[in-house]
Each structure stands twice: as structure tokens, then as C-alpha cells.
Residue, then its C-alpha position, 0 to 999 in steps of 0.5 A: m499507457v497501461i491497460d487494466q485487464v480487469n476493467k479493460k480501461g487504460l491507466d495513467w503511466a505517470a500515476l503508476a510511476a508516482g506510486a512506485e516512487a512513493f513505495d520506493g521512498a517508504c522502503l528505501v529501495h536499493r539497486k540490489d534489491r529483488l522484489l517478489t510479488s504473490l498478489a492475485s488479480g484484483d488485489p490492491l496494487y496488483v498492477q502498480l507493483g504486482l505486475l509492473g513493480g520491477a520495471l517501475l522500481g528499476i530492480r529485478a522482480v519475480v511474480i509468482d502464482p498466489r496459489l503456490t504452496v508455502q514451501s514454493l514461496i519459501d524456496t523462491i525467496v531463498n533461491e532468488g535472493i528476494t529482499i522485498w516481498l509483497g504478499r497477501l495477509d493469508q500468505v504471511s500468516a501461513l508462512a509464519r506458521e511454517l517457520v514456527a513449525r520448521p525453525l531450521l528454515k529461519n536462518k536461511f530465510i532471514s539471511v536474504l529477506q528484509v521487507v514484507v509488505m501487505p497491501i490492503e484496501d479496507a481499514a476493517t482488516l487492520p486488526q487481522v493484519q496486526i495479528a499477522i504482523a505479530e505472528f511473522r515478527d515472532a517467527c523470524g524477527i522481520e516485522p511486516v508493514v501495511a501498504f494502504a490503497p483504499r478501494g476505489t483509489g487505484g493507488l498507494v495512499a499511505m504506508n509504514t516504513p519497514p523497521l529494517r529500512s527505517f533510519a530516520d532518528h528525527e521523525r517517526t516512519n512507522k506506527i503499527d496501529t495505523l494504516g501508514r504515513v500519508n505518502n508524498g504527493v498525496v493529500v487526504w482531506p478528512r473534512a473537505i465536503i463538510r461545508k454545511q456547518m460553514q453555510r457553504e454549498p456542498l461541493p459538486l461531486s456526484g454519487v456522494p452518499q453522505d456529507g462527511l466522507p474524506i477526499v484523497i487527491g494524489a499523483t499516485l492514484s492510477l484510476p481507470l481513464t474514461t478518455f484519453a484527453s490530455h486534461e485527464l492525463l495531466a490533472p491529479a486524480a481525486c476521489l472520495l474514500e468509503e470510510e471516515f479517516e483522520v491524519d494524526k499530527e505525525g502524518f499517519l492515517v487512522q480511522h476516524w476518532n474525533d472531530t478535529p479537521s486535519v490536512s496532510s500531504 
């Protein structure tokens, strides 16, 4: 059991571990990888990977204050041999600008870093994230990716595989214009509660603002526990998403674009 210091409630350790496993699967984490997290309290995945990432992934991890300067961030990456960095949108943009201004840093920087991941919780930020991705890629050749942990889910739902870790030639593992590929162990059901058109009674979910929001069910969702009852710990977490989404034919999560029902897992 882990206590979330923000809301003072317990988190399911199994769900935290499942989220780390999903991250591992997307990044193809190696034993020799070194993780750096510079997330702030309250950021998506702050607890799951920001604080507990090293222990859950079984690799060495460094956690730094998100208020540190860009130079301190660069020094940490180089001196600690960081291969995977979980950073915020503003940090990624700032570091990209610093590398452009000081090109001599580039070779030393890219000799160690391979993966940059930006956790986000709001699909509305995707256009800004795509700009940061392009800036960083142009500055040093490393293409950051998005890890999508929608607000209220408490865990990783979808993620793109970083290009330097993408070795599959039989399937797509990265689409920069999406929120990522839906993780194994997670189901996104965009039309789960649109039942009136089928002459069915609405699902008995409380607090549903409208008939049409998607449901996500997943082993990776470390929602705050209301009790410590065994049934709450054993059942997969499920919740409503705040926005309308679709899952495309290759399993990537995109903002709502048509009326065709889809399910992915």
C-alpha cells in the first residue's frame, strides 16, 4: 500500500506496478537504464513513476526538484548517465532552446540520453506538446514522446514508443499526432454508456454529466482507495474520461473524430 500525500489516501501497489510494467513495455527498459524524473507534485504519473519509478522498474533512478535550472538539468543528465528522462512540457522546451543556443553541448548530451517522455493529463495540450517535440528533435535528434494519464484515472492509459526504442517492423508503435497507443491491460470503450439509442437503460454510474463519455478500465489505474476492502484491491479500476476519444485501427488513442464505435485493449 502506498499513501498519496496529495489526497492522503492509499494507492493500490499492484496498480502502480502494472503501470510501471506498461511503461516498461512501451520504452523497452534495459537493466542498465538510468531514470531521471523532474516532475512536480500533482503532475500526472508523479507518484507512479516520478517517485517510485526506480523501485518499480528495477533500475537506478534520480529525482530532482522541478524548479532547478536548465543547466542543472543538463548536468544531471550528463553526469549521472541518464538514459530515460520524464520531464514536463516547459522543461523540454527550455532544454531544447538551451541546446540550440549552446550547440557544443549536443554531442555530450546525446551520448547518454535516449528517451524523453512527457506525461500529460489533458488532450488539449497535445498541440503544444507537438511543438515541444519538434523543437527538441530539431535541437538534438532525440524525439520525445507522450505518456497519457488522463485526469482522474491515476495511471498510464496510452503511450507512444520512443523512436530509439522502437524495433518492431510488423506494427506501428508511435504516432506523433496521437495520445499514444492504448496500453496492454487497459480497455478504452468510447461508446460504453451510449445505450439510449439501443433502447437500453443507462449504466448505473453516478456523476455522469452526459450520455456519451468514454469509460476506461485498466490494471494500471491507481485510483485513491476509499477503503481497504479486499474486493476494492482485487477488481480492476474503472472510471469515466472527461473528454470524448476514439481508438483508431492500430490501437492509438485520438480525440473524438467520428461516430464509429470502437474498442481496444
